[in-house]
C-alpha positions in Angstrom: 20.9 -6.0 10.4 18.4 -8.7 11.3 14.7 -8.8 11.8 13.3 -10.2 15.0 9.7 -11.5 15.1 7.9 -10.1 18.1 6.1 -12.7 20.2 3.3 -10.3 21.0 0.6 -10.0 18.4 -2.1 -7.3 18.1 -5.7 -8.2 17.7 -7.9 -6.6 15.0 -11.6 -7.0 14.4 -13.0 -9.7 12.1 -11.7 -10.0 8.6 -8.7 -7.7 8.5 -8.0 -6.7 4.9 -5.6 -3.8 4.4 -3.0 -2.1 6.6 -1.6 1.4 6.5 0.9 3.3 8.8 1.1 7.0 9.9 1.4 9.3 12.9 -2.4 9.7 13.4 -2.4 11.4 16.8 0.7 13.7 16.1 2.9 12.3 18.9 5.8 11.5 16.5 5.1 7.7 16.9 4.0 5.5 14.0 0.5 4.1 14.4 -1.5 1.5 12.4 -4.9 1.5 10.7 -6.6 -1.7 9.4 -9.8 -2.2 7.5 -11.9 -5.1 8.7 -14.0 -6.5 5.9 -16.3 -8.8 7.7 -17.6 -6.7 10.6 -17.5 -3.3 8.8 -15.0 -1.6 11.0 -11.6 0.2 11.1 -9.0 -0.7 13.7 -6.7 2.0 15.0 -3.6 0.9 17.0 -1.6 3.8 18.4 2.1 3.3 18.6 4.0 3.6 21.9 7.3 4.5 20.2 9.2 1.4 21.3 7.9 -1.0 18.7 4.7 -1.9 20.7 1.2 -0.8 20.1 -1.9 -0.1 22.2 -5.1 -2.1 22.1 -7.2 -1.4 19.0 -9.7 1.4 18.9 -12.6 0.8 16.6 -14.3 3.0 14.1 -17.6 1.6 12.8 -19.0 1.9 9.3 -22.5 1.2 8.1 -23.5 -2.4 8.2 -22.7 -4.2 4.9 -20.2 -1.5 3.7 -17.3 -4.0 3.6 -14.2 -1.7 4.0 -11.4 -2.8 1.7 -8.5 -0.5 0.8 -7.1 2.3 2.9 -4.6 5.2 2.5 -3.6 8.2 4.5 -2.8 11.8 3.7 -3.5 15.3 5.0 -6.5 16.0 2.8 -7.6 19.3 4.3 -4.1 20.7 4.9 -4.4 21.1 8.7 -1.1 19.2 9.4 -3.1 16.2 10.8 -3.3 13.0 8.9 -6.6 11.8 7.5 -7.8 8.4 6.2 -9.5 7.4 2.9 -11.2 4.0 2.9 -13.0 2.2 0.0 -16.3 0.6 0.9 -16.7 -2.3 -1.4 -20.1 -3.4 -0.2 -21.8 0.0 -0.5 -19.7 1.1 -3.5 -18.4 4.3 -1.8 -15.2 6.1 -0.7 -15.1 7.4 2.9 -12.9 10.2 4.0 -12.3 10.3 7.8 -10.6 13.5 9.1 -8.0 13.4 11.8 -8.1 15.5 15.0 -4.8 14.4 16.7 -6.3 13.2 19.9 -6.3 9.9 21.8 -9.0 8.7 19.4 -7.6 10.5 16.4 -10.5 10.5 13.9 -13.8 12.3 13.9 -17.1 10.8 13.0 -19.1 10.8 10.7 -17.0 10.3 7.6 -17.5 12.2 4.4 -19.0 9.7 1.9 -18.6 9.8 -1.9 -20.4 7.4 -4.2 -18.3 5.4 -6.6 -18.6 6.3 -10.2 -21.1 3.5 -11.0 -22.8 0.9 -8.9 -21.7 -1.9 -11.2 -18.0 -1.4 -10.2 -16.5 -2.3 -6.8 -13.8 -0.1 -5.3 -10.7 -1.9 -4.0 -7.2 -0.6 -3.3 -6.7 3.2 -3.0 -3.7 5.5 -3.2 -3.3 9.2 -2.3 -1.1 11.8 -3.9 -1.2 15.3 -5.4 -2.1 14.3 -8.9 -2.7 17.7 -10.4 0.0 19.6 -8.6 -2.3 22.0 -6.8 -0.9 21.4 -3.3 -3.8 19.1 -2.2 -3.8 15.3 -1.9 -6.1 13.5 -4.4 -7.2 9.9 -4.7 -6.8 7.1 -7.2 -9.2 4.1 -6.6 -8.7 0.7 -8.2 -11.8 -1.1 -9.5 -11.9 -4.8 -8.5 -11.9 -6.8 -11.8 -15.2 -8.5 -12.7 -17.1 -9.5 -15.8 -18.1 -6.0 -16.7 -15.4 -3.6 -15.4 -11.9 -3.1 -14.2 -9.5 -0.1 -14.0 -9.3 2.9 -11.7 -11.0 6.2 -11.0 -9.6 9.6 -9.9 -11.0 11.8 -7.2 -9.6 15.4 -7.3 -9.5 17.3 -4.0 -11.3 20.7 -4.5 -8.8 22.4 -2.1 -11.2 25.1 -1.0 -11.4 24.2 2.7 -14.8 22.6 2.2 -13.3 19.2 2.7 -14.9 18.0 -0.5 -13.7 15.9 -3.4 -15.0 16.1 -7.0 -16.7 13.0 -8.3 -14.4 10.8 -10.4 -13.2 12.7 -13.5 -11.7 9.9 -15.5 -10.8 6.2 -15.4 -8.3 3.8 -17.0 -7.9 0.0 -17.2 -5.0 -0.3 -14.7 -4.1 -1.2 -11.1 -2.2 1.8 -10.1 0.8 3.3 -8.1 0.5 7.0 -8.6 3.3 9.6 -8.4 2.3 13.2 -9.1 0.4 13.1 -12.3 2.0 9.9 -13.6 0.7 6.4 -13.0 2.4 3.0 -13.2 0.2 0.0 -13.0 -0.6 -3.6 -13.8 -3.1 -4.1 -16.5 -5.6 -7.0 -16.2 -3.8 -8.7 -19.2 -0.7 -9.0 -17.1 1.3 -6.1 -18.7 2.8 -3.2 -16.7 2.0 0.2 -18.1 2.9 3.8 -17.3 0.7 6.8 -18.0 2.7 10.0 -18.3 1.8 13.7 -17.9 -2.0 13.4 -17.5 -4.1 16.3 -18.4 -7.1 15.9 -16.0 -9.3 18.1 -18.2 -9.0 15.7 -21.2 -9.2 12.0 -21.0 -7.0 11.7 -24.1 -4.4 14.1 -22.6 -1.7 11.5 -21.6 1.2 9.4 -22.9 1.1 5.7 -22.5 3.8 3.0 -22.6 3.5 -0.8 -22.2 5.9 -3.4 -20.8 5.2 -7.1 -21.2 5.4 -9.0 -17.9 5.9 -12.5 -16.8 3.0 -14.6 -15.3 0.4 -12.0 -14.3 2.0 -9.8 -11.6 -0.4 -8.7 -8.8 1.3 -5.9 -6.9 4.0 -3.3 -7.6 6.2 -0.7 -5.9 8.4 2.1 -7.1 12.0 2.6 -5.8 15.5 3.4 -6.8 17.1 0.0 -7.0 20.5 1.1 -8.5 22.8 4.0 -8.5 21.0 6.4 -10.8 18.2 8.9 -10.1 15.5 7.2 -12.1 12.5 5.5 -10.5 12.5 1.7 -11.0 9.8 -0.9 -10.5 9.5 -4.2 -8.6 6.5 -6.5 -8.9 5.4 -9.9 -7.6 3.7 -12.7 -9.4 1.9 -15.2 -7.1 1.2 -17.6 -10.0 5.0 -18.1 -10.7 6.5 -17.4 -7.2 8.6 -14.6 -8.6 9.7 -11.0 -8.0 10.3 -9.0 -11.1 12.6 -6.0 -11.2 12.3 -3.3 -13.9 15.3 -1.0 -14.1 14.7 2.4 -15.8 17.5 3.5 -18.1 15.8 6.0 -20.3 12.5 7.6 -21.2 9.8 4.9 -20.9 12.5 2.2 -21.2 13.2 -0.6 -18.7 15.3 -3.8 -18.4 13.7 -6.8 -16.7 15.2 -9.2 -14.1 13.3 -12.1 -12.5 14.0 -13.7 -9.1 12.4 -16.6 -7.3 10.4 -16.0 -4.0 8.9 -18.4 -1.6 5.6 -20.0 -2.4 2.8 -17.5 -3.4 4.0 -14.0 -2.7 1.2 -11.7 -1.6 2.7 -8.3 -0.8 5.8 -6.3 -1.7 7.4 -3.2 0.0 10.5 -1.0 -0.3 12.9 -1.3 2.6 16.4 -0.1 3.5 17.8 -3.3 4.9 21.5 -2.6 4.9 21.4 1.2 5.5 22.9 2.2 2.2 21.6 4.6 -0.5 20.1 1.8 -2.6 16.5 0.6 -2.0 16.0 -3.0 -1.1 12.8 -5.1 -1.5 10.8 -7.1 1.1 8.4 -9.7 -0.1 5.7 -11.3 2.1 4.7 -14.8 1.2 1.4 -16.6 1.9 2.9 -18.6 4.8 4.0 -15.5 6.5 7.7 -15.8 5.6 9.4 -12.5 4.5 12.1 -12.6 1.9 14.6 -9.7 1.6 16.2 -8.9 -1.7 19.2 -6.6 -1.2 19.9 -4.1 -4.0 23.3 -3.2 -5.5 24.7 -0.2 -7.4 24.1 -2.0 -10.8 20.6 -3.0 -10.0 21.1 -6.7 -9.6 19.7 -8.0 -6.3 21.7 -10.5 -4.3 20.3 -13.9 -5.4 20.7 -15.4 -1.9 17.6 -13.9 -0.4 17.2 -13.8 3.4 14.1 -15.6 4.6 12.6 -15.0 8.0 10.1 -17.7 9.2 7.8 -15.4 11.1 4.5 -17.2 11.0 4.9 -21.0 10.8 1.5 -21.7 12.3 -0.7 -20.1 9.7 -3.1 -22.6 8.2 -5.8 -20.5 6.5 -5.9 -17.3 4.6 -2.6 -16.0 3.2 -0.6 -13.4 5.2 -1.0 -10.0 3.4 -0.5 -6.2 3.4 3.1 -5.8 4.3 4.2 -2.3 5.5 7.6 -0.9 6.4 8.2 1.9 8.9 10.4 2.7 11.9 8.2 1.6 14.8 10.7 2.1 17.6 12.5 5.3 16.5 15.9 3.6 16.2 16.5 4.8 12.6 16.0 1.3 11.1 13.2 0.0 9.0 10.7 -2.4 10.8 7.9 -4.4 9.3 4.3 -5.3 10.0 1.7 -7.4 8.2 -1.8 -8.8 8.6 -2.3 -12.4 9.7 -5.9 -13.0 8.8 -5.9 -16.5 10.2 -5.2 -15.2 13.6 -7.1 -11.9 13.1 -4.0 -10.0 14.2 -1.1 -7.8 13.2 2.4 -9.3 13.3 5.4 -7.0 13.9 9.1 -7.5 13.1 11.7 -5.2 14.5 15.2 -4.6 13.1 18.2 -5.1 15.3 22.0 -5.1 14.7 23.5 -8.4 13.7 25.4 -8.7 17.0 22.3 -7.9 19.2 
């Protein structure tokens, strides 16, 4: 399989920050949603099902709200995807409910204050954290002189479309799964919190893994033959991708691989259509490097670079996502090119295409 860079790019509004995918208008095609930090908007690009997207539709937030992170889930269990957006300027979290129409989101958003005005919300993840059948939220705090970590918003699940205010917080950048969290601590270590009791801030088990050169982003995946979740992380300071293979309770082995200069984003991909997850790494220049997994968890050291954005001269490319945009059963990719104010798309094809 090869990845072909699409010559057509898709304009966003000013200052695109974070990208998420989902079928927002319930037509079975993958769509895109992008937060635009500078002009306080959200761009919605509806997919056509053939790897192309329609011109952006714009959702406007309050001036100065500075939308940052974005995630998607069905928060009110009506079978239609909704969006959750962190507003770093106003220190809030916005929930925008989907209605499965040509403009698939209803205004106004439900707004929730962040847990204190000294902290700035950044990235956000959705998942059923307390196993009650409703999607909850974990919100990262952007590190500063006085605070860092994350906060939890639990979905009340009573058809009122309401979330509880944050119930607890930890000093991590998170990737949540059920009521477990794996994250990167601000001291550069990777840590996992197991079996959280949301009624007791001390009701969890914690493990720590020393990491190399301050990783900035992580994903979970199954990068070898077993049924255990493994981890992959990127470290921009050292131009590396680090693979942590789980082989027992709270126990990992670590392997380190070189990337291109200054990796900014990492995603799980099935590059060669086998049962082992592979890793895609987006670098600052817009090149994408694929690390192909094996049964024993060692990635092929000859990575496959795709020069997809040679002309970028300003801000680093960021926010890599993987999805099947043209319904051919193969993983495609998209990412934000902030220099051009656009979305770049790469479609997978067969090697003999």
